N, C-alpha and C positions, 0 to 999 in steps of 0.2 A: 444425421449426422450436429449437431451440436451449431447453431449459427449467432449469431447477435445485431444480425440485421433489424433497424429501426432502435437502435441502442445509442444512447449517447454516454461515454464513459470518460470522467476526466481520471487521468492516473495518476501523481505524484511520484518526484521522485523517480521520474519519465529519462533521463540523460544519461542513464549505462546502466546495466546489470540487469538487477530484475526486473528492473520499472520497465526501461527502455524493452526486453524481452515482450513483457506480458502487453505493453501497448500495439507492437509488431503483431502480436497473437489479434489480440481484437478485433486491430484493423482488417487484418488477412479477416477474419469472420466477418466481417459484412459494418462493422460498427464502426459510428463515427469517433475519434478517438483524440482528447484535448489532452496532450502529453504537456505535464510541467512540472517546472525543476528552476533550480538558480540560475543553470548557465542556458544562452540561450542559443551557443554555438553548437554544444553537444546535445541540445534540441530537433534544433536543425537538420543535425546529424540523422536521427532518429529518424525524423519524417520523411528524410529522400528519402531513406533506405527502404519505405515500408511496403509493405504488396495492402495498400489502400489506405483510407484518407485519417490520418494522421496533423491534429493543425498542436504546432507547438508556440506553447505562450509563456516564458519566463516569470515566474516568480518564487516569493518564499513564503513557505508556509507560515512560519510564525508572524509577516506581516499580512494583520486581518484585511486594511484594506488593499493590498493585490489579491489577498483571495476572496473578498468579496468581489473583485472586479474580475477575477478567472471567472467564476458562476455565473457573475452578469453575463459577460459576454457570451460564455458555450448558449446561456438561453438565449442571448439574440441572434447569436448565428444558425443556431441548429434546432430551436426551438423548445428543450426544453435537456434534465439531466437524468437516465435513469438509472443510473451507474456511477459509482468511487469508488478505487480502488485507491487505499490511503497506504501508499508505500512508503515515502519519504522517512529517512530515520539515520540518527547517526549513532554510535555508540564511544568510546576511551581511544581505538585505535584512530581516531578522525583524530586525538590531539594529543596520544602517547605514544611510544615504541611496544608498547605493552598495559596488557590489564594491570592496575591498581586495587587495593584495597581501598573498602569506602571508604576508612578512615584518613585515606590519603588523598582525594581526590579534591584538583581544586572547585572550591562550590560554585565560580560562576560556570566553570565545565557543565558540575552534578545539573546546575537552572538552564545548561542549552539543551543537553541531553535532551531534558523533560520539556523544556518547548517546545523543540524539533518532532521528537516523538509523541507526547501525546496533546500539547497545547495546540499543533499543525492540522492533528487529526479534529480534535474539536471543532478549531475553526472553519474546517474545509466541510465536516458536515454541518456544521449549523447553518451554511447558508447553500450548501446544496440540497442538505433535507426538506426544505419548506417546497420545493421545486418539483423534489419527485410527491410530494403529498400532493400538489398541485393535481401530479398524473393520474395519481391514483396506484405507481408500481414504483419499486424500485428495489437497487443491491445496494448495498452497503460490503467491503469487502476491507478486513484491517489484515495489515501484513503485521502477524505477530512472532514470537521466537518460542520455542522449544523452554529456553532459557526462562523467560516469566512464566513460566508454572513453576519449576522443578529449582532456580533460581543455583548461580552459578559462582563460586569465590573470586574476586576481582575482575567482575562485570558490573556491579553496584547499580551505577546510575543504567546503563540500560536494561539490565533485567526488572529497576524498578517501573521501568517506562513500561515494557510490555507489561508487567501484572498491571499494571496501569490499564493498559489498552485494551484487558482482557476482560475488566471490570465496566467498562466502558462497552463493549461490545454486547455484554449481556444485558445492561441497563437498555441502551438501545436497542434493543431485539425487542422489550418487551413494552417499549413505548411507541413504539412503530408498525408493529405486528396489523394493527388494528386500520395503519394505513394503506398496508401493500407491502411494506417493505420489509425485506427482510436484511438482516445485520449478522457478519457472521467472521472469523476469525482465521486466517491462513497463515502456514508458517513451511518453510525448506523442509523444516524435516531434520537440517544440520550445514555445517560452514557452508558459503556456496562460493564460488569463486568472484570477489571480489576486488583483488589484490592487496588484499589486508592479510594475507597468509603466510607470505613470505619466512615467516620465522620459525613456519611447522617443520617437522623431521621430514622426511620421505614419507616414510608411512602416514601420516596423519594427510598430507598433501592429497596426498593419491584419494582420500574418501571425499577429496572435497566439489562439490555438487557445480552441476551446469547452473546457468543462470534463468534457465527454462523450464527450472524444476517443476514449477510453478505453473506452469503456462493451461494445461489442460483442465486442474481444478480450478484456476480463478476462472477459467472461460466458462466453466461450469454450474461455478456459481454466481457470473453476471448475464446466463441464462435463464434463472430460476424466475418465476410468476410470481403471484402473491400468494400468500400462502404454502412457502417455499420453506427450507430448511432455514431455521433462523435460530441465535444465541446458544450456535456452537464454535470450536476453537481444536483445530487438529491441525498436525501434516498433510501436505499436498499429497499423498499417495493414501492417505486416509481418505481425505474426500475423495478421491478419482474412484473409492471403490462406494463410498454412499452417494456419489450423486448418478 
């Protein structure tokens, strides 16, 4: 049985949805989990309802000082960081009622999506990776999307950010393999119940996935030791077959 005992895992975007579900699963598997997002009250609810140890630490993934403080406080409290799940992300439906063609997207909205979905991953990786190097092992799990691999009209900024994440994943896998650190990307394989999909037809809503869809795959990825699968990106169900 997969266990995450002795793992210290930071999960971003952990106040609800996929992030909250993964954080709770990791804690149940024995990991010490640091859950971070902007909403302190939502994080505290996640921690209070978990079957295991979750520390709630509010932070904005685009704020470098705040990100550094999350990693530093984690190491001070728990001795190391061995896992990082970069889950925080936003898309056009955080800003508009529906998707838009790329040339109709406000420039600042495009920048904000890239800041959260790409720069936020860079910042947490920048400060967590040296801690993993110090202990000689670790796992980075970047939450991606199939849209980033195939493109999707009216979802341009989100697709662009996830394609960037695919490249970052493969690059870091090459850079960090010698340090015993695995870097992979994981996606749910479809739309997940996030509250954004009320405009869909009944048939389309019937295909929406539960927030726990990635829990098994993410747990398996975090349980890998040095020399594990690295530099790969696939949906949760395919990861479950590989791990």
